[in-house]
C-alpha positions in Angstrom: 0.0 0.0 0.0 2.8 2.4 0.9 4.6 1.6 -2.4 1.4 2.4 -4.3 0.9 5.7 -2.5 4.5 6.8 -2.9 4.3 5.9 -6.6 1.1 8.0 -7.1 2.6 11.0 -5.4 6.1 10.6 -7.0 7.9 10.4 -3.7 11.0 9.1 -5.3 13.2 8.3 -2.2 10.4 6.5 -0.3 9.3 4.6 -3.5 12.8 3.4 -4.2 13.3 2.3 -0.5 9.9 0.5 -0.4 10.5 -1.2 -3.8 13.9 -2.4 -2.6 12.2 -3.9 0.5 9.6 -5.5 -1.7 12.1 -7.3 -3.9 13.9 -8.7 -0.9 10.8 -10.5 0.3 10.8 -14.3 -0.1 7.8 -15.4 -2.2 7.3 -19.0 -1.4 3.5 -19.0 -1.4 1.3 -17.1 -3.9 -2.0 -17.8 -2.1 -3.6 -14.4 -2.3 -3.8 -13.6 -6.0 -5.5 -10.3 -5.6 -2.9 -9.0 -3.2 -0.1 -10.5 -5.2 -1.3 -9.2 -8.5 -1.6 -5.6 -7.2 1.9 -5.8 -5.7 3.3 -7.2 -9.0 1.6 -4.5 -11.0 2.7 -1.6 -8.7 6.2 -2.9 -8.3 6.5 -3.1 -12.1 5.3 0.5 -12.5 7.6 1.7 -9.8 10.6 -0.3 -11.2 10.2 1.3 -14.7 9.8 4.8 -13.2 12.9 4.3 -11.0 14.9 3.1 -14.0 14.0 6.3 -15.9 15.3 8.3 -12.9 18.6 6.5 -12.2 19.3 4.3 -15.2 20.2 1.2 -13.1 19.6 -1.9 -15.3 18.3 -3.9 -12.3 15.2 -1.7 -12.2 14.2 -2.3 -15.8 14.8 -6.1 -15.3 12.5 -6.0 -12.3 9.8 -4.2 -14.4 10.3 -6.7 -17.2 9.8 -9.6 -14.7 6.6 -8.0 -13.5 5.4 -7.6 -17.1 6.2 -11.3 -17.8 4.1 -12.4 -14.8 1.2 -10.2 -15.9 1.5 -11.6 -19.4 1.0 -15.1 -18.0 -2.0 -13.9 -15.9 -3.5 -12.1 -18.9 -3.5 -15.3 -20.8 -5.5 -16.8 -18.0 -7.9 -13.9 -17.4 -7.7 -11.1 -20.0 -10.6 -9.3 -18.3 -8.6 -8.6 -15.1 -5.1 -8.2 -16.4 -5.0 -6.9 -19.9 -5.0 -3.2 -19.0 -2.3 -3.8 -16.4 -0.2 -5.7 -18.9 -0.5 -2.9 -21.5 0.4 -0.2 -19.0 3.6 -2.1 -18.0 4.3 -2.6 -21.7 3.9 1.1 -22.3 6.2 2.0 -19.5 8.8 -0.4 -20.8 8.6 1.1 -24.2 9.1 4.5 -22.7 12.2 3.3 -20.9 13.5 2.1 -24.3 12.6 5.4 -26.0 10.2 3.6 -28.3 7.6 6.3 -28.5 5.3 4.9 -31.1 4.8 1.6 -29.4 4.5 3.4 -26.0 1.6 5.5 -27.4 -0.1 2.5 -28.7 0.3 0.6 -25.4 -0.9 3.5 -23.3 -4.0 3.7 -25.5 -4.7 0.0 -25.1 -4.2 0.2 -21.3 -6.7 3.1 -21.2 -9.1 1.3 -23.5 -9.1 -2.0 -21.6 -9.3 -0.3 -18.2 -12.4 1.6 -19.4 -13.9 -1.3 -21.2 -13.5 -3.6 -18.1 -14.7 -0.9 -15.7 -11.4 -0.5 -13.8 -12.0 3.2 -13.2 -9.0 3.8 -10.9 -6.7 2.0 -13.3 -8.1 4.0 -16.2 -7.2 7.1 -14.4 -3.7 5.8 -13.6 -3.2 4.9 -17.2 -4.3 8.4 -18.3 -2.0 10.0 -15.8 1.0 8.0 -16.8 0.3 8.6 -20.5 0.2 12.3 -19.7 3.6 12.1 -18.0 4.9 10.3 -21.1 3.4 12.9 -23.5 4.8 15.8 -21.4 8.2 14.2 -21.6 8.1 14.5 -25.4 7.7 18.2 -25.2 
């Protein structure tokens, strides 16, 4: 929860500290899919954002790992996970300076969040797309 809040408010130092703590947790049991899926999603978003701030390759690798997990879950339940997957994909494209693919993925994330009635995630996707477009000038 704290990682999510620090991500939303762009509290870089706290977000980085919480993300580092998250990645040190031993995950031996994945019994709570809702809790786990939210953590994977937010940690992926935070990882890509941290990578853009400091350029340390470990952070993009962590984001890619989260994206891979969500890709698997999307195959099992597109309704719940497609918008999250596309948002992580957009963030990764932004990290790699692939603007055209990033735009497409942000649009897909917004579309699927709206279509599947994930209002908060639609707003998040719109906000992150806005940060992306602002960075373009």
